N, C-alpha and C positions, 0 to 999 in steps of 0.2 A: 125185030132184027135191027132196026135203026138205032134204038136207044142204047143197047149195049155197046155199039160201035162208036157212037158220038160222045157218050158220057166220059169215057177216059180221055178223049182228045180235049174236051172242054176243061176237064179237071187239070190236065197237064198244062193247058194254056193259062189257066188261072194261077198255077204255081210258078209259071215263068215270069209273071209280072213282078218287078222289083219293088222293094219297099219305097224307094225314092219316087217311082212313078205313081204308086198309090198315094203317097204323101202329097205330091204335086197336084194330083187330081182332087184329092180331098180338100186341099187348100182352095183350089178353084171353086169347088162346090160350096165351101163355107163362105167364101167371098161373095158369090152370087146370092146365096141364101141371106146373108147379112144385109145386102143393099136392096133386096126386093121386099123387105118388111117395112111397113109404114112406121112402126115404133122406132126404128133406127133414125128416121128423119125427124120425128118429133123430139126425141131426146137430143139430137144434135142441134136442132133449132133452139131448144131450151138453153143448151150450153152456149150457143152463139149469142143469144139475147143477153145472157148473164155476163159473159166476158166482154163482148164488144160494147154492150150497153153501159156497163160500169166504166169501161175505158173512156167512152165519150163523155159520160157524166163527170168523171174526174178531170178530163181536159177542160170542159166548160167551167167547172168550179175553179180550176187554176187560172183560167183566163179572166174570170170575173173577180178574182181576188184583188183588193185594193193595192196590195204589194205583190204583183205577179212573180212567180218563180223565174229565176234567170239561169237557164241552162240545166235545170234539174232533170235527171233521166226519167223518161216516160216508162221505162221497163218495170218500175215498181208496181205500176198498175196491173201488169200481167200477173204478178204474184198474188196481189190482193184479189183480183177477179177470179183467179183459179180456185180459190177456196170454195165459193158457192157453186161454181160451174162443175167441179169434180163430181158432185153428187148426181148430176144428170148423166155424166159419162159412166159412173159406177152402175147406175140403174140400167143404162143401155147395155153394158157388158153383161150384167147379171141376167137380164131378161133374154139376151141372145143365147145364153146357155140353158136356162131353165124352161124356155118356151117349148123345146122338144119334149120335155117331160110332161108339161101341162097338156099338150095336145096328143101325146102318145106317139109323136113322130120319131122318138128315139129308137123305136123298134125298126122301122124301115131304114133309118139312118145307119144303124149297125148292120143291117142286112146288106146295105150297099157298101159299107166299109167295116167288115167284120174284125179288122185289126184295131182293137180298141185303143191301144197306145198311139197309133197313127191318128185316129180321130181326135183323141184328147189333145195331142200336140198341135194338130192343125187348127182345131177350134180355139185353143188358147192363144196361139200366135196370131191368127187372123183377127180375132175379136179384140184382144188386148192391144195388138198393134194398130188396128184401125182407130180405136178410142184414143190411144196415146198420140198418134199422129194428128188426129183432129184437135186434140187439146193443145198441142204445140202450135198448130196453125192459128187457132183461135187466140192463143196467148200473144202471138205476133200481131194479129189483127187488133187485139185490145190495146197494145202499146201504140200502134199506128193511129188508132182512133183518138187516143189521148193526145198524141203528138199533133195531129191535125187540128183538134179542137182548141188546143192551148197555144198553138204556134204564134209567136216564136218563143214562148216561155219555156217549153220543154225541149229536151234533146234526145237523140237516139244513139248513144255511143255503142259501137259494135261489140267491143269486148264485154261490156256489162250485159248487153243483150244476149250474147252467147251463154254467159253464166246463168242468167235468169231463165232462159228457155231450156237449158239443160236441167236445171232444178225442177222446173215445171214438168218436163218430160219424165224425169225419174219418179216424181211423186205420182203422176198419172199412171205410169207403167206399173209401179208397185201396187197402187190401189186397184187397177183393173185386173191385174193378175190375182190379187186377193179375191176380187169379185168372181173371177172365173173359178177359182178353187172352191169358194163357197157355193157357187151354183151347182157344180158337180157333186159336192158333198151333201148339200141339203135337198137338192132336186125339187125345190119349192120356191116359187117366185116371191110370195109374201114373206116366208121365213127368211129367205136370202136378203130381201130388202131391209127387213127389221134388223138382221144381224149386221149388215153393212152400216146402217145408220147408227146403231148402237156403238159399234167399234170406231167409226170415223168421226162421229159428231157428239152424240149424247153423253156417253160415258166419259170421254176426255174432258168435257166441260162440266159435268155434274159431280164427279167424284171429288175433285179438289174443294168443292164448296162445303163439304161436310167438316172440314177442318182437321181431319185425322191424317197423321203423317203417312200411314200405310196406304190410305186411299189415294193420296197424292202420288205416292210411289207407284201404285198400280196404274194410275192414269198415265204416268210417264212411259209405261211399256205398251201402251195401246197405239195402234197405227195412226189414229187420228191426231194424237199428240205429235208424233214424228212428222206428219204432213204439215201441221200447223207451224211447227218450229222451222222447217225448211222454207216454207213459203212466207211466213210472217215474222219469224224470230221472236215470237211472243210467249214462249212456254218456259217458265222458270225451271231451272234444274236440268235442262236438256242441252246437249251439244250437237253439232253437226254429225259427228261420228255416231253418237248414240241414236240419233234420229234415223240415220241411214240403216243402222243395224236393226232397229225395231221394225222398220218397213220391210226390209229384206226377210227377216225372220217370219213375220206374219204372212207375207206373200208366198214364201217358199213352203211354210207349214200348211197353209190352206191348199196350195196346189198339190202337195204330196197327199194330203188326206182325200182330196177330190179324185186324184188319180187312183188311189187305192180302192175307193168305193166303186169307181167305174170298172176297174179290172176284176173285182172280186164279187160284186153283187149283181143280181139280175137287173137289167136295165129298166124294166117296167115295174119295179117295186118302189 
């Protein structure tokens, strides 16, 4: 007698929960999940060592130079150190998505949040947002380390700092969104890591070495080339506009494909 009377009430209560409340609760759960996993701290530690360590090394090198720099901006170090550090943040983001598939936790996750679009959006925002924010803070720390080590040789002009950190934020945001999309699309940690490293590092460096014009053109439309140009300005044939468009296209395309697979396929396949 009890079950028939309580089931409709519970069902009605569930239907009354707004999408906004479900989204807020899912974001809170994703945030807690992200920071209670040891891998998160290991990858952030690797990124911190890369960015802050390179900043300090650059500062000490500048201080030891027989002709020390006079007022050169320390912000350049942030762009340089962001190149190797981005791979730790990309791996951190990818594993945050694929770990649920590796352990089978995606099934209870979707039972807790059956609205797949809400889960997808919450996981993408929390994971990519956390990685990007951490990258920007480490970029600031890298410049401060270089400034402190080389003082008074280097300077920290505010206007240039805002521009450099905004560029670092955009590159990290586009890269981590790409990693989120690949994680949902491939559902495999090893495959996702291989894909990220191929697109962001290996192919952009390898293809131009063959000497064929079409291979160089192909390398220019890879996300790694766009990131390298924005951070280092060292990719021939690319511009700021083309680099931004390439990164946006890859990030948006990967996110769309990952969303489609989550919405249409069984979660445990």
